[in-house]
N, C-alpha and C positions, 0 to 999 in steps of 0.2 A: 662389422659383426653381422652374422647371419642368424636370424631368429625364426623359429618355427612355432606357431601357436596352434595347439590342438583344439578343434572346435567340435563340440557335441551338439546335435540337433535334437532339442528336447521340447516336450509340451509346455506351453505356458501354464503357470500354476493356477490361472483362473479357468482353465479348460475343464469341462466335465469329462471324466474318464469312464469309459465302458470297455467291456471285453466281449469277444465273439468266439465262435467255435468251441462251445462248452468251456468258456473262460480260459482258453489256451492262447488266444491271440489278442493283442491290443487293437482296439477299434480306433482308427485314425480319423474317421468321419467327423467333420465339424471341429476338429482340434487345431488350434493355432500353435505353430511351432516357432521357437526362438533360439537364439544362441544361448547355450548354457550359461547362467549368470557367472559362475566361477571362471569360465573361459572368457567371458566378456571383460572381466576385470583384467585378466592377463593380456587380452588383445589391446586394451586401452594403454596398459603399461608398455607394451611393445611399440605402440604408436609414439610414445614419449621418446623411446630410444631411437626411433626412426627420425624424429624431428630434431632431437638434441645432439645425437651422435652419428647420424647418417646410416643407421642400420637398415638392412633390407628385411622385410617381414613377409613370410609366407604363412598361409593357413592350411590346415589339413583336416579332413573329416573322413571317417569310415562310415559309408552308408550308400544307399541307392540314389537314383536321380532326384528323388523327392527332397533331398537335403541341399540341393544346389541353390535354392533361394536363400538359405541360411548362409552359405558360403558367399553368395553375391552380396549379402548385407555386410559381411566381414570385409569384402573388397571395397565396398562403398565407404566403410569407415576409414579405410586407408591402407589395407594390406596390398602388397604388390602382386602376389600370385596365389591362386588357390589350387589345392590338390584334393581330388576325391578318390578314395580307394573304393572301388566298385564292389562292395559286399555288405551284407547286413551285419550290424554291430550287435551281436547277441551274447558275446562272452568276453569278459575283461582281458583274459590272457590272449585270446585270439586277436582282439583289437590292438593290444600292446605289440604283438608280433608284427602286425601289418604296419603300425607306426614306426617300429624299429627299423624296418627296411627303408622307409622314407628318410628317417633321421640319418642313417648311415650313408645312404646314397647322396644326400644333400650336404653332408659335412657341416651340419649346423653347430654354431657355437653355443646357442641358448635355445632350449625348448621350454615353452611355457604351456603348461596344462592346468586345468582346474583340478583342485584336490579331489573333487567328485562331481558327478553329474546329478542333476536334481530328479532324474527319472528313476534310475536303479540305485543310486547312492552307494555304489560299490567301493569307491575310494581306492582302487587297486592299480589302475592303469599307469599313473605317473611313476610309481615305485617299480613296477614290473618293467616299464620302458627303460628306466635307468639301469636296472640289472641286465637287461638284454643288450644295451649299447655300451655298458661300462662307464657311463657318465656319472658325475657327482649328482647327488639328489638332496633337495631340501623341500620338505612338505609343509603344509599349512602356512605358506609364505604370505606375509602381509607388508613386506617392504623389500625393494630390490634396487641396487645400484651396481653398475659395472664400470670398472676402470681398467683398461688394458685387457689382460687375460684373467683378471680376478673379479669375482662377484661378491658383494656384501649383501646378505639377506637377513631380514628380520622375520622370525617365525613365531607363531602363537603356540604357547605351551600352557599346561595347567598352572593357573595362578600367575601368569606373567608372559613375558616375551624373551626371546633368545636371539642374539645376533651371531651369525656365522659367516665365515668367508670360505670360498671355494674357487678352485681353478676351473676355467672353462675347458671342455664343454660341461654344461650344467643343465639339469632338468629340474624344474620346480613344479610343485603342486600349489597353485595360487588360490586365493580366496578373497572374500570381502576384506578390504583394508589395503590390498595391493595398490589400489587407487581409491579415491573417494567416489561414492555414488554420483556426486555432482559432476565428476569428471568424465563419466560415461558419455559416449558420443552417439548422437542421432545422425544418420546419414542425411546430408543435404542433397539438393537436386544435382549439383555439380558432381558430387561423389557418386551418386547413383548412375549418372550418365557415363562417368569414367569407368565405373565397375563393369559396364557392358563390354568395354574394349580390353579389359585385363584378362590374362589367360586363366582359364579354369581347366586344369589338366586332369583327365580321368585315367587312372591306372588300374590294372587288374590285380587282385589279391595274390599273395604268395600262398603256397600250400601249407596248411597248418590245421591241426585238429582243434576242435572246439571242446573244451574240458567240461562245460556245463550245458545243461539242457533245461529249458523252462517247461515245467509240467503243468502248472496251473496258476492263474492269477486269482486273487481274492481281495475284495474291497474290505476296508475296516468295518466292523459291526456298527450299525447305526446307534447313536446315543439314545439311551433310555429316557423315558419321560421324567420330568422333574416335578416335585411337589413344592409349591410356594407356601411359605409360612410367614405370617405377619410378624414384624419385629417386636410387636407388643405381646405376642403369644409364645413366650419362652417355654411354657409347660408343654404345649403341643409339640414344639421342636424336640424337646427332650424325649417325649413319648415316641415320636417317630424314629429318632435315632436309636432308641433302645429296642423297640418292638419290630420295626421294619428293616432299618439299615443294619441292625445288630452291631452298631459302632460303639455303643457304650453298654 
């Protein structure tokens, strides 16, 4: 079984975010980048298929040279080959078109993508990728088994879970639950040394229009000041809620 794991290169959630050029560009100075968490769950599940079923695992990213450290981490975790599509990932449909070419050229049986990235939270790429390649698609996936050419997936739905089966080739949008957080892997020294020798192939993007354009970024408004009221002073609380907050 050939597996392709889509990897997004995203800022760590602890990083301080700023913008430049009149708030039209993301400032990467001082920002730590990581594998998108939803993608990391998928990569860990792919490693299980590699170890238990002898699957081959490739990883792919749409981005510039700055994303190669993230791809090398995926290789250190255990992926066999990395592919970097040499273009900026600024539009979901554009990214899906680039990934579709890799999927079709590689004849992959299973493509694991995160249901969304934690930077733009678009949540569109896996579904569009499935439409472009004609593969089956299961989103919000929290469980996955493959036997022969049939996959059994558990997906999260409102109020519960749903179990589905699909024939390969299959694309999933994975998330937390696909593996446990305790199963996530930290590259060891042997893995890091081996990753240096594994292939990281850089390919040029195909011609495709970008359907959206970023006009401006804006941070959330800062939280307002709070007024602390003693639990013994209910009268003051009622007065403030009535006269200032206009809540009662």
